[in-house]
C-alpha angles and dihedrals in degrees: 000000000000121000113276119256095227090054090052088051094052097053109110143171120265111298121186115232115223104166129019126190112216108216098199144058141227126025099350094047090052092047091053095044091051091050091047089053091050088056094046091248116142118237134219119196125198122204145179124230091268092052096050092117097030122138095247088056092049093052099044119095089230138010137203122203116227103194122231134052104236111087092236088063093055126354092042097041105103097188094051093049093046090049093049090052091053095045093049091050095241118160097202143028126215113200097195109201128308124022108052099347094110096034111119094198091056092050090051094045091053092049094043087055088059095255131126116253108213095219139043127319121280089247093056092047092050092053101041100026090056099075098209091050090047090055092057091051089049090053092049089047090052096244113151116239141173120259114279142156114281090218136032114277122234104183140048089234090066088055093051091048091053091049093049089055101040103023134243146321098054127173125230105209137186111253090215127044132010145217092106093292112142093017126131128173114221113207094183145356093272093066096053100092095049092043093052095050094045096047093047091049094048094043091052091049096047103038106015091246126086101194114130136182135194134240137170109270116227104213096190101046134115120227110232125169137193124221114221135183132188134178135203091260098072096263117134129172141169114225108203131286141272134210116227102168097123101092142147121197085359089297117123119242105172129021134179143187132247097030102244125236098018119138110245089236091058095050091051091050091050091048092048091047088053091052091052089056095049094049091046090068102030090251118198123184137015121337143154130219113208123208138181111225120203132158094351095308131102130217129195111253106171143307120244110211096204144050111299127235089237096048091115093075088058090048090050096055097038100040091235136134102218092189089056087048089054089054092047092052094043089053088058098253126133125261116278088221116052102173124077122233104021111193111261120236110227123316136295133199128196124202115193108221107208131178091245131120106233093191110147089354093292098125091201111191106244115187120187146112119311103225094189137000120190122176117204117245106228141141111276094008123134129167120197106197138177092198144050133199109300094025121126124234099217119214092226100077142032117318097229114129096176146308124261108212120187130182129200136172090250137006097265093053091046090054093050093047093049092050087051092049093047088052092053099041110106123200116168125195107027133053113248140191092254093110089051092054091048091051090052098047092044093052118106091223090059092052089045094046090236098141140109136185090280096045099093094054096041106036110027123080122204118207112240146128087263123067128201115237119207125219131036134294091288087069094056113151111246126219101268100175106297112143109262095005125243138294132202139216133191118223125166092353093303126111119227125194112217119200117213129186143202094007093302117120119217104191135182084234092061113129106248117243121220105292140197115225108195111144087356100297115161131177134194128205122220115268123229124224129033124337125251090240142062096351088075094242109131118202136176113266091210149007110281148096126301103233100169135030107191101181141050133218106284098021116142110233137181129226108273095027116136109246102167140008117216120194119207126169093350094306124111117224121191117216115208138194113255096201138042106251149099125299102244101175137005115206102187143043131213108283097031117132111227134185126227108286096019113148114252104174145329121240111199103219115242 
């Protein structure tokens, strides 16, 4: 494929950047602002009403308020952000990751306004950011890929037809964006309708476009990605690889570089394939080509036309600042590294620390105030955070507090150092994923590189008062003498049995108390009121927004049926009935904001 005309038009001579507007929030906005300061470039932050006192606003040289709380009122509003950049006198815009980072219209709006977009051209984003189009380019570039639909799907019947031809499971995925948003795994034909609806809804909310496509889901693959960089002078390189297989709900939890246990020849093949993709679209800037690796073969997954969340592990092993490299390329300068595949120095591991309660594998989003945050001072330890002590993790956006990045001279040392750093990391006030990261790194499968993208959810147990139960409703645990019996709750399509004793209910819907997370410790307090289980009372498992009400008063429902969908921190959580019965009372409507434990409905048992 020839270089795209718009890309040719956007090539420019070196242009010094003096002021950059950061069109993002949280950890990545803080990261960019600090790099801008190191290079004597002024920074402009934008913020919603909820982020008025956020860390990225406090650190920036200037800030512009974008009224509203929901992301579509501010961080996803192209016109408001471009206008803010113009009024602030910025000469460039950095999109970070997420939000509008892979929105071709945004990139074009920025350049049409006479500003520099710190990323690839709108044309490159459109081709590679739209997953169906990217698959076509991958095929033309000779990059192997798993079977998938050539066009977006609009009906559940198309999903069932694809599954019948290629087998299950299949994945319904957002055509735009990434990070696992707008993705649902379909195990069989009966799940197609719900998966399509949920994927389209989540994709629309996260990326402003609800198109989805379908591809064969490789259940025993590793997720390995290659970092690429290209400049406007014709230089293009691949800068090593990362393993991102440790995931829950298709969201990465632990990443590392280099990807362990890969043959050198396979690494080179993946890097060269990534280069063919980049050159096919005249790519300029930072990008990541993601692959699934299974049985010694790799398959194209997608290309992310932005900086990745996990870029710090590449920085750690190469001694580079990839944000600074983005600024360099955006200013029209050549890359600082001109040879692909530089040898990594040592090994690096990144743990995403989110405000989520991993008890029992639920990973329930848990916003709140961080009473204290103390980062260990150790050799090779870095913590990229979007918060400080006293800051509030709002329920409206992503749950990430920060990223713990640890370097070691080899993988074994990096694992030991990371475990030590996790044990010393103190976060007071909200539950976090620290304990989940500890469980991963301490597991013999992780040390032995015996994991896949399904490993975390299928093989790792998380200590908690709630225990996951395998099997369907027919395997329900009977009351076998425990005082008070048992109750059950559905979260993320899985059923959990909750023991409760002496007449006091301990529910997964309990509102979290202030908690201290040191070494991952989490606590729950007993919840008053009815349980979310066999009593027929249905309550919200978390603070969030009700985005779907699937039943009406008087409807007959079955145990396991999805009654509501509650969105919290950009994650959708289906709430199901735990009994067969009749809906007697619905307490909420779509759009209502609820707290953890809020009553949603009552189902009168049959």
